[in-house]
N, CA, C and O atoms as CSV, one atom per row, in Angstrom:
chain,resi,resn,atom,element,x,y,z
A,1,MET,N,N,-6.170,-15.958,10.116
A,1,MET,CA,C,-5.950,-15.692,8.730
A,1,MET,C,C,-5.246,-14.350,8.600
A,1,MET,O,O,-5.677,-13.349,9.173
A,2,SER,N,N,-4.178,-14.346,7.853
A,2,SER,CA,C,-3.452,-13.120,7.593
A,2,SER,C,C,-3.709,-12.582,6.194
A,2,SER,O,O,-3.764,-13.373,5.253
A,3,PHE,N,N,-3.860,-11.339,6.018
A,3,PHE,CA,C,-4.098,-10.738,4.742
A,3,PHE,C,C,-2.763,-10.429,4.089
A,3,PHE,O,O,-2.025,-9.562,4.557
A,4,ARG,N,N,-2.438,-11.158,2.973
A,4,ARG,CA,C,-1.210,-10.991,2.235
A,4,ARG,C,C,-1.566,-10.646,0.825
A,4,ARG,O,O,-2.589,-11.083,0.298
A,5,LEU,N,N,-0.733,-9.876,0.227
A,5,LEU,CA,C,-0.905,-9.488,-1.216
A,5,LEU,C,C,0.371,-9.740,-1.993
A,5,LEU,O,O,1.416,-9.161,-1.696
A,6,ARG,N,N,0.281,-10.606,-2.988
A,6,ARG,CA,C,1.433,-10.949,-3.812
A,6,ARG,C,C,1.777,-9.763,-4.717
A,6,ARG,O,O,1.068,-8.758,-4.749
A,7,ARG,N,N,2.888,-9.908,-5.451
A,7,ARG,CA,C,3.442,-8.826,-6.284
A,7,ARG,C,C,2.450,-8.381,-7.379
A,7,ARG,O,O,2.170,-7.189,-7.500
A,8,LEU,N,N,1.950,-9.267,-8.126
A,8,LEU,CA,C,1.154,-8.894,-9.318
A,8,LEU,C,C,-0.154,-8.246,-8.887
A,8,LEU,O,O,-0.479,-7.176,-9.401
A,9,PRO,N,N,-0.936,-8.843,-7.956
A,9,PRO,CA,C,-2.155,-8.162,-7.484
A,9,PRO,C,C,-1.842,-6.777,-6.894
A,9,PRO,O,O,-2.613,-5.838,-7.088
A,10,TYR,N,N,-0.725,-6.645,-6.181
A,10,TYR,CA,C,-0.382,-5.315,-5.637
A,10,TYR,C,C,-0.102,-4.371,-6.791
A,10,TYR,O,O,-0.620,-3.254,-6.770
A,11,ALA,N,N,0.669,-4.732,-7.781
A,11,ALA,CA,C,0.987,-3.880,-8.911
A,11,ALA,C,C,-0.230,-3.516,-9.657
A,11,ALA,O,O,-0.298,-2.412,-10.197
A,12,MET,N,N,-1.219,-4.386,-9.728
A,12,MET,CA,C,-2.488,-4.108,-10.518
A,12,MET,C,C,-3.509,-3.265,-9.762
A,12,MET,O,O,-4.397,-2.678,-10.380
A,13,THR,N,N,-3.398,-3.194,-8.441
A,13,THR,CA,C,-4.406,-2.472,-7.657
A,13,THR,C,C,-3.883,-1.323,-6.864
A,13,THR,O,O,-4.342,-0.191,-7.016
A,14,ALA,N,N,-2.927,-1.600,-6.018
A,14,ALA,CA,C,-2.475,-0.541,-5.086
A,14,ALA,C,C,-1.642,0.499,-5.817
A,14,ALA,O,O,-1.821,1.682,-5.529
A,15,LEU,N,N,-0.755,0.164,-6.731
A,15,LEU,CA,C,0.055,1.149,-7.392
A,15,LEU,C,C,-0.789,2.117,-8.261
A,15,LEU,O,O,-0.537,3.320,-8.198
A,16,PRO,N,N,-1.744,1.676,-9.043
A,16,PRO,CA,C,-2.643,2.641,-9.770
A,16,PRO,C,C,-3.406,3.541,-8.799
A,16,PRO,O,O,-3.636,4.711,-9.108
A,17,ALA,N,N,-3.794,3.044,-7.668
A,17,ALA,CA,C,-4.485,3.828,-6.718
A,17,ALA,C,C,-3.609,4.896,-6.149
A,17,ALA,O,O,-4.018,6.047,-5.997
A,18,LEU,N,N,-2.378,4.502,-5.831
A,18,LEU,CA,C,-1.398,5.502,-5.315
A,18,LEU,C,C,-1.063,6.603,-6.344
A,18,LEU,O,O,-0.969,7.784,-6.010
A,19,ILE,N,N,-0.889,6.179,-7.580
A,19,ILE,CA,C,-0.617,7.101,-8.634
A,19,ILE,C,C,-1.754,8.092,-8.850
A,19,ILE,O,O,-1.550,9.296,-9.010
A,20,GLY,N,N,-2.975,7.524,-8.846
A,20,GLY,CA,C,-4.186,8.362,-8.972
A,20,GLY,C,C,-4.295,9.409,-7.858
A,20,GLY,O,O,-4.604,10.576,-8.099
A,21,ALA,N,N,-4.023,8.940,-6.607
A,21,ALA,CA,C,-4.083,9.875,-5.508
A,21,ALA,C,C,-3.072,11.015,-5.634
A,21,ALA,O,O,-3.416,12.167,-5.369
A,22,PHE,N,N,-1.844,10.722,-6.030
A,22,PHE,CA,C,-0.883,11.702,-6.253
A,22,PHE,C,C,-1.153,12.689,-7.409
A,22,PHE,O,O,-0.817,13.871,-7.335
A,23,VAL,N,N,-1.771,12.157,-8.475
A,23,VAL,CA,C,-2.174,12.977,-9.606
A,23,VAL,C,C,-3.239,13.962,-9.128
A,23,VAL,O,O,-3.142,15.166,-9.368
A,24,ILE,N,N,-4.222,13.449,-8.472
A,24,ILE,CA,C,-5.301,14.357,-7.988
A,24,ILE,C,C,-4.818,15.377,-7.027
A,24,ILE,O,O,-5.202,16.544,-7.099
A,25,ALA,N,N,-3.979,14.958,-6.125
A,25,ALA,CA,C,-3.390,15.913,-5.124
A,25,ALA,C,C,-2.551,16.945,-5.883
A,25,ALA,O,O,-2.614,18.128,-5.549
A,26,GLY,N,N,-1.793,16.557,-6.861
A,26,GLY,CA,C,-1.039,17.535,-7.689
A,26,GLY,C,C,-1.875,18.527,-8.380
A,26,GLY,O,O,-1.551,19.714,-8.408
A,27,LEU,N,N,-2.981,18.059,-8.958
A,27,LEU,CA,C,-3.933,18.939,-9.632
A,27,LEU,C,C,-4.602,19.922,-8.636
A,27,LEU,O,O,-4.873,21.069,-8.989
A,28,ILE,N,N,-4.856,19.474,-7.425
A,28,ILE,CA,C,-5.409,20.338,-6.464
A,28,ILE,C,C,-4.402,21.391,-6.062
A,28,ILE,O,O,-4.777,22.552,-5.901
A,29,GLN,N,N,-3.139,21.037,-5.892
A,29,GLN,CA,C,-2.096,21.992,-5.491
A,29,GLN,C,C,-1.845,23.046,-6.622
A,29,GLN,O,O,-1.550,24.209,-6.344
A,30,MET,N,N,-1.969,22.608,-7.875
A,30,MET,CA,C,-1.740,23.517,-8.948
A,30,MET,C,C,-2.958,24.446,-9.171
A,30,MET,O,O,-2.890,25.393,-9.954
A,31,GLY,N,N,-3.992,24.173,-8.515
A,31,GLY,CA,C,-5.169,24.996,-8.694
A,31,GLY,C,C,-6.067,24.593,-9.804
A,31,GLY,O,O,-7.036,25.299,-10.085
A,32,GLU,N,N,-5.797,23.474,-10.469
A,32,GLU,CA,C,-6.510,23.032,-11.631
A,32,GLU,C,C,-7.912,22.505,-11.158
A,32,GLU,O,O,-8.913,22.683,-11.852
A,33,VAL,N,N,-7.948,21.882,-10.008
A,33,VAL,CA,C,-9.180,21.273,-9.423
A,33,VAL,C,C,-9.375,21.891,-8.033
A,33,VAL,O,O,-8.450,21.946,-7.223
A,34,THR,N,N,-10.555,22.334,-7.793
A,34,THR,CA,C,-10.804,22.964,-6.454
A,34,THR,C,C,-11.981,22.295,-5.731
A,34,THR,O,O,-12.322,22.711,-4.624
A,35,SER,N,N,-12.577,21.329,-6.291
A,35,SER,CA,C,-13.664,20.667,-5.735
A,35,SER,C,C,-13.340,19.822,-4.473
A,35,SER,O,O,-12.287,19.188,-4.405
A,36,ALA,N,N,-14.207,19.821,-3.534
A,36,ALA,CA,C,-14.044,18.990,-2.374
A,36,ALA,C,C,-14.092,17.496,-2.744
A,36,ALA,O,O,-13.508,16.642,-2.076
A,37,TRP,N,N,-14.808,17.230,-3.826
A,37,TRP,CA,C,-14.970,15.831,-4.264
A,37,TRP,C,C,-13.576,15.306,-4.742
A,37,TRP,O,O,-13.276,14.126,-4.562
A,38,ALA,N,N,-12.770,16.139,-5.319
A,38,ALA,CA,C,-11.428,15.682,-5.729
A,38,ALA,C,C,-10.609,15.326,-4.564
A,38,ALA,O,O,-9.879,14.336,-4.615
A,39,GLY,N,N,-10.683,16.105,-3.463
A,39,GLY,CA,C,-9.948,15.781,-2.237
A,39,GLY,C,C,-10.444,14.499,-1.681
A,39,GLY,O,O,-9.637,13.683,-1.236
A,40,LEU,N,N,-11.735,14.266,-1.679
A,40,LEU,CA,C,-12.284,12.986,-1.140
A,40,LEU,C,C,-11.871,11.802,-2.014
A,40,LEU,O,O,-11.576,10.725,-1.495
A,41,ALA,N,N,-11.848,11.982,-3.271
A,41,ALA,CA,C,-11.391,10.931,-4.218
A,41,ALA,C,C,-9.932,10.622,-3.969
A,41,ALA,O,O,-9.543,9.455,-3.955
A,42,SER,N,N,-9.095,11.673,-3.766
A,42,SER,CA,C,-7.704,11.434,-3.465
A,42,SER,C,C,-7.506,10.636,-2.187
A,42,SER,O,O,-6.716,9.692,-2.150
A,43,LEU,N,N,-8.230,11.020,-1.139
A,43,LEU,CA,C,-8.168,10.290,0.135
A,43,LEU,C,C,-8.612,8.886,-0.022
A,43,LEU,O,O,-8.001,7.997,0.572
A,44,ALA,N,N,-9.661,8.610,-0.802
A,44,ALA,CA,C,-10.143,7.284,-0.999
A,44,ALA,C,C,-9.123,6.426,-1.709
A,44,ALA,O,O,-8.899,5.270,-1.348
A,45,LEU,N,N,-8.513,6.998,-2.712
A,45,LEU,CA,C,-7.466,6.278,-3.490
A,45,LEU,C,C,-6.266,6.010,-2.553
A,45,LEU,O,O,-5.702,4.916,-2.561
A,46,LEU,N,N,-5.900,6.982,-1.781
A,46,LEU,CA,C,-4.751,6.811,-0.855
A,46,LEU,C,C,-5.035,5.725,0.173
A,46,LEU,O,O,-4.142,4.955,0.528
A,47,ALA,N,N,-6.237,5.662,0.639
A,47,ALA,CA,C,-6.610,4.646,1.608
A,47,ALA,C,C,-6.502,3.238,0.993
A,47,ALA,O,O,-6.071,2.304,1.669
A,48,GLY,N,N,-6.883,3.085,-0.264
A,48,GLY,CA,C,-6.742,1.834,-0.940
A,48,GLY,C,C,-5.265,1.461,-1.144
A,48,GLY,O,O,-4.895,0.298,-0.988
A,49,ALA,N,N,-4.428,2.438,-1.491
A,49,ALA,CA,C,-3.032,2.245,-1.724
A,49,ALA,C,C,-2.345,1.819,-0.315
A,49,ALA,O,O,-1.476,0.949,-0.241
A,50,PHE,N,N,-2.816,2.498,0.717
A,50,PHE,CA,C,-2.279,2.180,2.043
A,50,PHE,C,C,-2.622,0.771,2.489
A,50,PHE,O,O,-1.768,0.056,3.012
A,51,ALA,N,N,-3.893,0.363,2.280
A,51,ALA,CA,C,-4.250,-1.001,2.574
A,51,ALA,C,C,-3.437,-2.029,1.766
A,51,ALA,O,O,-2.981,-3.041,2.298
A,52,GLY,N,N,-3.275,-1.742,0.493
A,52,GLY,CA,C,-2.500,-2.661,-0.334
A,52,GLY,C,C,-1.088,-2.782,0.113
A,52,GLY,O,O,-0.524,-3.877,0.116
A,53,ALA,N,N,-0.462,-1.613,0.517
A,53,ALA,CA,C,0.925,-1.562,1.024
A,53,ALA,C,C,1.030,-2.346,2.287
A,53,ALA,O,O,1.991,-3.097,2.456
A,54,ALA,N,N,0.061,-2.210,3.215
A,54,ALA,CA,C,0.085,-2.925,4.387
A,54,ALA,C,C,0.049,-4.410,4.219
A,54,ALA,O,O,0.773,-5.127,4.911
A,55,ALA,N,N,-0.776,-4.902,3.313
A,55,ALA,CA,C,-0.866,-6.317,2.982
A,55,ALA,C,C,0.413,-6.772,2.339
A,55,ALA,O,O,0.870,-7.880,2.618
A,56,ARG,N,N,1.033,-5.936,1.460
A,56,ARG,CA,C,2.228,-6.339,0.781
A,56,ARG,C,C,3.412,-6.433,1.734
A,56,ARG,O,O,4.259,-7.319,1.612
A,57,PHE,N,N,3.458,-5.470,2.718
A,57,PHE,CA,C,4.494,-5.512,3.749
A,57,PHE,C,C,4.332,-6.849,4.522
A,57,PHE,O,O,5.323,-7.513,4.826
A,58,ARG,N,N,3.109,-7.220,4.824
A,58,ARG,CA,C,2.930,-8.492,5.567
A,58,ARG,C,C,3.405,-9.661,4.783
A,58,ARG,O,O,3.941,-10.618,5.342
A,59,ASP,N,N,3.212,-9.604,3.448
A,59,ASP,CA,C,3.617,-10.659,2.608
A,59,ASP,C,C,5.129,-10.794,2.506
A,59,ASP,O,O,5.635,-11.897,2.300
A,60,ILE,N,N,5.885,-9.652,2.651
A,60,ILE,CA,C,7.376,-9.805,2.632
A,60,ILE,C,C,7.945,-10.021,3.975
A,60,ILE,O,O,9.165,-10.054,4.136
A,61,GLY,N,N,7.070,-10.175,4.992
A,61,GLY,CA,C,7.558,-10.550,6.344
A,61,GLY,C,C,7.856,-9.312,7.227
A,61,GLY,O,O,8.566,-9.434,8.225
A,62,ARG,N,N,7.327,-8.139,6.873
A,62,ARG,CA,C,7.539,-6.934,7.696
A,62,ARG,C,C,6.153,-6.602,8.337
A,62,ARG,O,O,5.094,-7.121,7.983
A,63,SER,N,N,6.288,-5.713,9.278
A,63,SER,CA,C,5.108,-5.228,9.986
A,63,SER,C,C,4.249,-4.404,9.058
A,63,SER,O,O,4.801,-3.598,8.309
A,64,PRO,N,N,2.904,-4.552,9.054
A,64,PRO,CA,C,2.079,-3.746,8.172
A,64,PRO,C,C,2.139,-2.215,8.508
A,64,PRO,O,O,1.730,-1.394,7.687
A,65,TRP,N,N,2.635,-1.853,9.684
A,65,TRP,CA,C,2.840,-0.442,10.035
A,65,TRP,C,C,3.867,0.234,9.172
A,65,TRP,O,O,3.919,1.462,9.117
A,66,TRP,N,N,4.707,-0.560,8.477
A,66,TRP,CA,C,5.645,0.058,7.507
A,66,TRP,C,C,4.921,0.727,6.388
A,66,TRP,O,O,5.530,1.524,5.674
A,67,ALA,N,N,3.615,0.445,6.180
A,67,ALA,CA,C,2.865,1.071,5.105
A,67,ALA,C,C,2.780,2.572,5.337
A,67,ALA,O,O,2.488,3.290,4.381
A,68,LEU,N,N,3.006,3.085,6.501
A,68,LEU,CA,C,2.997,4.515,6.717
A,68,LEU,C,C,4.090,5.214,5.962
A,68,LEU,O,O,4.022,6.428,5.766
A,69,VAL,N,N,5.097,4.490,5.532
A,69,VAL,CA,C,6.168,5.096,4.727
A,69,VAL,C,C,5.684,5.658,3.420
A,69,VAL,O,O,6.259,6.627,2.924
A,70,ILE,N,N,4.616,5.072,2.823
A,70,ILE,CA,C,4.170,5.569,1.552
A,70,ILE,C,C,3.588,7.011,1.673
A,70,ILE,O,O,3.352,7.656,0.651
A,71,LEU,N,N,3.359,7.511,2.891
A,71,LEU,CA,C,2.861,8.866,3.011
A,71,LEU,C,C,3.963,9.894,2.926
A,71,LEU,O,O,3.704,11.093,2.824
A,72,ALA,N,N,5.240,9.404,2.971
A,72,ALA,CA,C,6.325,10.376,2.897
A,72,ALA,C,C,6.456,10.922,1.527
A,72,ALA,O,O,6.249,10.206,0.547
A,73,PRO,N,N,6.804,12.211,1.423
A,73,PRO,CA,C,6.779,12.853,0.099
A,73,PRO,C,C,7.674,12.250,-0.991
A,73,PRO,O,O,7.221,12.092,-2.124
A,74,VAL,N,N,8.899,11.919,-0.687
A,74,VAL,CA,C,9.807,11.409,-1.731
A,74,VAL,C,C,10.006,9.933,-1.665
A,74,VAL,O,O,9.943,9.257,-2.692
A,75,ILE,N,N,10.238,9.417,-0.516
A,75,ILE,CA,C,10.506,8.011,-0.333
A,75,ILE,C,C,9.281,7.148,-0.473
A,75,ILE,O,O,9.357,5.959,-0.782
A,76,GLY,N,N,8.124,7.791,-0.232
A,76,GLY,CA,C,6.848,7.007,-0.321
A,76,GLY,C,C,6.589,6.324,-1.656
A,76,GLY,O,O,6.397,5.109,-1.699
A,77,PRO,N,N,6.581,7.098,-2.766
A,77,PRO,CA,C,6.338,6.521,-4.068
A,77,PRO,C,C,7.406,5.503,-4.480
A,77,PRO,O,O,7.137,4.532,-5.187
A,78,MET,N,N,8.642,5.770,-4.003
A,78,MET,CA,C,9.750,4.836,-4.340
A,78,MET,C,C,9.559,3.548,-3.628
A,78,MET,O,O,9.811,2.479,-4.184
A,79,THR,N,N,9.094,3.629,-2.340
A,79,THR,CA,C,8.839,2.441,-1.579
A,79,THR,C,C,7.729,1.615,-2.218
A,79,THR,O,O,7.840,0.396,-2.349
A,80,ALA,N,N,6.657,2.300,-2.612
A,80,ALA,CA,C,5.533,1.667,-3.268
A,80,ALA,C,C,5.927,0.916,-4.525
A,80,ALA,O,O,5.410,-0.159,-4.828
A,81,LEU,N,N,6.868,1.525,-5.249
A,81,LEU,CA,C,7.346,0.827,-6.489
A,81,LEU,C,C,8.246,-0.387,-6.207
A,81,LEU,O,O,8.245,-1.389,-6.922
A,82,VAL,N,N,9.015,-0.228,-5.114
A,82,VAL,CA,C,9.930,-1.356,-4.726
A,82,VAL,C,C,9.057,-2.557,-4.246
A,82,VAL,O,O,9.387,-3.714,-4.509
A,83,LEU,N,N,7.993,-2.269,-3.571
A,83,LEU,CA,C,7.086,-3.353,-3.097
A,83,LEU,C,C,6.578,-4.173,-4.209
A,83,LEU,O,O,6.286,-5.351,-4.001
A,84,ALA,N,N,6.446,-3.627,-5.402
A,84,ALA,CA,C,5.921,-4.341,-6.493
A,84,ALA,C,C,6.916,-5.346,-7.032
A,84,ALA,O,O,6.511,-6.239,-7.777
A,85,PHE,N,N,8.176,-5.256,-6.706
A,85,PHE,CA,C,9.195,-6.153,-7.177
A,85,PHE,C,C,9.860,-7.015,-6.117
A,85,PHE,O,O,10.558,-7.971,-6.453
A,86,TRP,N,N,9.658,-6.695,-4.841
A,86,TRP,CA,C,10.244,-7.442,-3.740
A,86,TRP,C,C,9.533,-8.770,-3.602
A,86,TRP,O,O,8.306,-8.799,-3.514
A,87,PRO,N,N,10.282,-9.894,-3.581
A,87,PRO,CA,C,9.647,-11.220,-3.504
A,87,PRO,C,C,9.053,-11.417,-2.122
A,87,PRO,O,O,9.606,-10.937,-1.133
A,88,GLY,N,N,7.927,-12.123,-2.046
A,88,GLY,CA,C,7.285,-12.426,-0.781
A,88,GLY,C,C,7.851,-13.678,-0.151
A,88,GLY,O,O,8.537,-14.469,-0.798
A,89,LYS,N,N,7.552,-13.842,1.126
A,89,LYS,CA,C,7.947,-15.043,1.868
A,89,LYS,C,C,6.962,-16.138,1.515
A,89,LYS,O,O,5.808,-15.872,1.180
A,90,PRO,N,N,7.443,-17.401,1.597
A,90,PRO,CA,C,6.522,-18.539,1.319
A,90,PRO,C,C,5.432,-18.603,2.430
A,90,PRO,O,O,5.606,-18.133,3.554
A,91,GLU,N,N,4.250,-19.247,2.005
A,91,GLU,CA,C,3.191,-19.400,2.915
A,91,GLU,C,C,3.624,-20.283,4.060
A,91,GLU,O,O,4.474,-21.158,3.898
A,92,ASP,N,N,3.017,-20.042,5.258
A,92,ASP,CA,C,3.289,-20.826,6.431
A,92,ASP,C,C,2.410,-22.135,6.345
A,92,ASP,O,O,1.183,-22.040,6.383
A,93,PRO,N,N,3.009,-23.293,6.235
A,93,PRO,CA,C,2.151,-24.522,6.018
A,93,PRO,C,C,1.317,-24.856,7.270
A,93,PRO,O,O,0.304,-25.545,7.144
A,94,THR,N,N,1.695,-24.408,8.439
A,94,THR,CA,C,0.973,-24.778,9.628
A,94,THR,C,C,-0.218,-23.888,9.845
A,94,THR,O,O,-1.099,-24.251,10.625
A,95,GLY,N,N,-0.302,-22.732,9.196
A,95,GLY,CA,C,-1.342,-21.800,9.349
A,95,GLY,C,C,-1.366,-21.039,10.594
A,95,GLY,O,O,-2.384,-20.436,10.934
A,96,THR,N,N,-0.236,-21.036,11.329
A,96,THR,CA,C,-0.151,-20.340,12.622
A,96,THR,C,C,0.631,-19.063,12.592
A,96,THR,O,O,1.037,-18.534,13.627
A,97,GLU,N,N,0.842,-18.568,11.381
A,97,GLU,CA,C,1.591,-17.299,11.215
A,97,GLU,C,C,0.928,-16.176,11.986
A,97,GLU,O,O,-0.252,-15.888,11.791
A,98,GLY,N,N,1.687,-15.549,12.857
A,98,GLY,CA,C,1.152,-14.415,13.618
A,98,GLY,C,C,0.297,-14.743,14.744
A,98,GLY,O,O,-0.244,-13.829,15.366
A,99,SER,N,N,0.108,-16.042,15.091
A,99,SER,CA,C,-0.760,-16.429,16.199
A,99,SER,C,C,0.061,-16.604,17.468
A,99,SER,O,O,1.291,-16.625,17.434
A,100,ALA,N,N,-0.644,-16.730,18.588
A,100,ALA,CA,C,0.077,-16.913,19.865
A,100,ALA,C,C,0.772,-18.271,19.900
A,100,ALA,O,O,1.758,-18.411,20.623
A,101,ALA,N,N,0.318,-19.262,19.170
A,101,ALA,CA,C,0.924,-20.555,19.143
A,101,ALA,C,C,2.312,-20.539,18.556
A,101,ALA,O,O,3.159,-21.347,18.937
A,102,SER,N,N,2.568,-19.592,17.595
A,102,SER,CA,C,3.833,-19.522,16.942
A,102,SER,C,C,4.783,-18.584,17.598
A,102,SER,O,O,5.938,-18.482,17.184
A,103,GLY,N,N,4.311,-17.854,18.666
A,103,GLY,CA,C,5.140,-16.931,19.363
A,103,GLY,C,C,5.144,-15.579,18.723
A,103,GLY,O,O,5.915,-14.720,19.149
A,104,GLY,N,N,4.322,-15.331,17.713
A,104,GLY,CA,C,4.330,-14.033,17.048
A,104,GLY,C,C,2.986,-13.470,16.983
A,104,GLY,O,O,2.802,-12.374,16.453
C-alpha cells in the first residue's frame, strides 16, 4: 500500500501546517515569542507539512525524498504551493505500484 495524498486534502492539511510553522518561526526570530513550546509547536507543524508533502510527491509520481525541498528558505514555500495544484497520476489498477513485482 502506498500513501498518496490528492490535491484537496493536501491543500486542507499540509499547507496550513506549513504556514503555521513559518509564522511561529517568524515570531520566534522577531523576538515576539521566546517559549520553548513555540519552537516545539513549529517543529510539530513542520513535521506534518513534511509528511503531507512526501505523500503528495508520491501522488505525482516523484520520490517522497523530494519533500526535503520544502525546508529550503525561498523555494520551499513555493514548492508547497505548487504541489497543491499539480495533478496527480492515476491509481495503479494492479496494486503493484512500488513493489518488486512491478520493477520499482
